[in-house]
C-alpha positions as CSV (number, residue, x, y, z in Angstrom):
1,X,38.9,77.6,-48.4
2,X,36.0,79.9,-49.3
3,X,36.6,83.6,-49.0
4,X,33.9,86.3,-48.6
5,X,34.2,90.0,-47.8
6,X,35.0,89.6,-44.2
7,X,35.3,85.8,-43.7
8,X,37.5,82.9,-44.5
9,X,35.6,79.5,-44.5
10,X,38.5,77.2,-43.5
11,X,38.1,73.4,-43.9
12,X,37.5,72.0,-40.6
13,X,40.5,70.3,-38.8
14,X,40.8,68.6,-35.5
15,X,43.1,71.4,-34.4
16,X,40.1,73.8,-34.4
17,X,38.3,71.9,-31.6
18,X,39.8,73.7,-28.7
19,X,39.0,77.3,-29.9
20,X,35.6,76.0,-31.2
21,X,34.7,74.6,-27.9
22,X,34.8,78.1,-26.5
23,X,32.9,79.5,-29.5
24,X,30.1,76.9,-29.1
25,X,30.0,76.8,-25.3
26,X,26.7,78.7,-24.8
27,X,23.8,76.3,-24.1
28,X,21.5,78.8,-25.8
29,X,23.0,77.7,-29.2
30,X,21.1,74.5,-28.7
31,X,17.6,76.0,-27.9
32,X,16.2,74.9,-31.4
33,X,18.4,71.8,-32.1
34,X,18.7,70.1,-28.8
35,X,21.7,68.8,-27.0
36,X,24.3,70.5,-25.0
37,X,27.7,72.1,-25.7
38,X,30.4,69.5,-26.2
39,X,33.5,69.4,-24.1
40,X,36.8,70.2,-25.9
41,X,37.6,66.5,-25.9
42,X,34.3,65.5,-27.3
43,X,34.5,68.2,-29.9
44,X,38.0,66.9,-30.9
45,X,36.6,63.4,-31.3
46,X,33.7,64.8,-33.4
47,X,36.0,66.9,-35.6
48,X,38.2,63.9,-36.2
49,X,35.3,61.8,-37.4
50,X,34.0,64.5,-39.6
51,X,37.5,65.1,-41.1
52,X,37.6,61.4,-42.1
53,X,34.5,62.0,-44.3
54,X,31.4,60.1,-44.9
55,X,31.7,56.3,-44.9
56,X,29.3,56.3,-47.9
57,X,31.1,57.1,-51.1
58,X,27.9,58.6,-52.5
59,X,27.8,61.3,-49.7
60,X,30.3,64.0,-49.1
61,X,30.5,65.7,-45.7
62,X,32.0,69.2,-46.0
63,X,32.6,71.3,-43.0
64,X,34.3,74.6,-42.5
65,X,35.0,76.8,-39.5
66,X,34.2,80.5,-39.9
67,X,37.2,82.8,-39.4
68,X,36.5,86.5,-39.0
69,X,39.6,88.0,-40.7
70,X,39.5,91.4,-38.8
71,X,39.6,89.6,-35.4
72,X,41.6,86.6,-36.5
73,X,39.1,84.6,-34.5
74,X,37.0,81.5,-35.3
75,X,33.3,82.5,-34.8
76,X,31.2,79.4,-35.9
77,X,30.7,76.7,-38.5
78,X,29.0,76.0,-41.8
79,X,28.5,72.6,-43.3
80,X,27.1,70.9,-46.4
81,X,26.3,67.2,-46.9
82,X,26.2,66.6,-50.6
83,X,24.3,63.5,-51.9
84,X,25.6,62.7,-55.4
85,X,22.6,60.6,-56.5
86,X,20.1,63.5,-56.4
87,X,22.6,66.4,-56.5
88,X,21.3,67.8,-53.3
89,X,23.3,69.7,-50.6
90,X,21.9,69.9,-47.0
91,X,23.4,72.9,-45.4
92,X,23.6,74.3,-41.8
93,X,25.4,76.9,-39.9
94,X,26.0,78.1,-36.3
95,X,27.6,81.3,-35.1
96,X,28.8,81.6,-31.5
97,X,26.6,84.0,-29.3
98,X,29.2,86.8,-28.9
99,X,29.3,87.2,-32.8
100,X,25.6,87.0,-33.5
101,X,23.8,89.9,-34.9
102,X,26.7,91.0,-37.0
103,X,25.7,89.3,-40.3
104,X,28.4,86.6,-40.1
105,X,26.0,83.7,-40.5
106,X,24.4,85.4,-43.5
107,X,27.6,86.1,-45.2
108,X,28.9,82.6,-44.5
109,X,25.8,81.0,-45.8
110,X,25.8,83.1,-48.9
111,X,29.4,82.2,-49.5
112,X,28.7,78.5,-49.1
113,X,25.7,78.7,-51.5
114,X,27.7,80.6,-54.0
115,X,30.5,77.9,-53.8
116,X,28.0,75.0,-54.0
117,X,26.7,76.5,-57.2
118,X,30.1,75.7,-58.7
119,X,29.8,72.0,-57.6
120,X,27.6,69.2,-59.0
121,X,24.8,70.5,-56.8
122,X,21.2,71.2,-58.1
123,X,19.2,71.7,-54.9
124,X,20.3,73.4,-51.6
125,X,18.3,72.4,-48.5
126,X,18.1,73.6,-44.9
127,X,15.9,72.5,-42.1
128,X,14.9,75.2,-39.7
129,X,12.8,75.3,-36.6
130,X,9.7,77.5,-37.4
131,X,10.4,79.7,-34.4
132,X,14.0,80.3,-35.2
133,X,13.6,83.6,-37.0
134,X,17.3,84.5,-37.1
135,X,18.1,81.3,-38.9
136,X,15.2,81.8,-41.2
137,X,16.6,85.1,-42.1
138,X,20.0,83.6,-42.9
139,X,18.4,81.1,-45.1
140,X,16.3,83.7,-47.0
141,X,19.4,85.8,-47.5
142,X,21.2,82.9,-49.0
143,X,18.3,82.5,-51.6
144,X,16.4,79.6,-49.9
145,X,12.6,79.7,-49.5
146,X,10.4,77.8,-47.1
147,X,8.3,74.9,-48.3
148,X,5.3,73.3,-46.6
149,X,7.3,70.2,-45.8
150,X,8.1,69.7,-42.1
151,X,10.6,67.1,-40.9
152,X,11.1,66.4,-37.2
153,X,9.5,69.7,-36.3
154,X,11.6,71.8,-38.8
155,X,10.6,73.5,-42.0
156,X,12.4,72.4,-45.1
157,X,13.9,75.3,-47.1
158,X,14.9,75.0,-50.7
159,X,16.9,76.6,-53.3
160,X,17.1,75.2,-56.9
161,X,20.4,76.1,-58.5
162,X,20.6,76.7,-62.3
């Protein structure tokens, strides 16, 4: 678990799927990433696969649900894929529409990056659609800066850890 001022980042479990299906149900959450919200059954299957971990021993999949302590409610997710060979961690986040604009994604991303700095990670990477200004603000607040690299229409953001 990663704890911040208002949040608990709890390791993702299959049991979170039902509540998270509601949190992630707004199709607007997919405006920049594509796809559609998953049904509770599909999300359960996905969470079971994620909980099993990466089939590649050189890659770690780390996934957390974001719990807002004051409301005792799940509000989103953060994730990191750590590649041991190069010491990189690709991170991502999503916060359900009802909880957006409250700094939850910023706080969760900063908490994740702070935790990653204690791991064998040298570089933190995020890929953000150039029109997704809110996500860019989250990345910036977590210490990442945009690069000139574009992959699949998304700008690569980087943070080199000491």
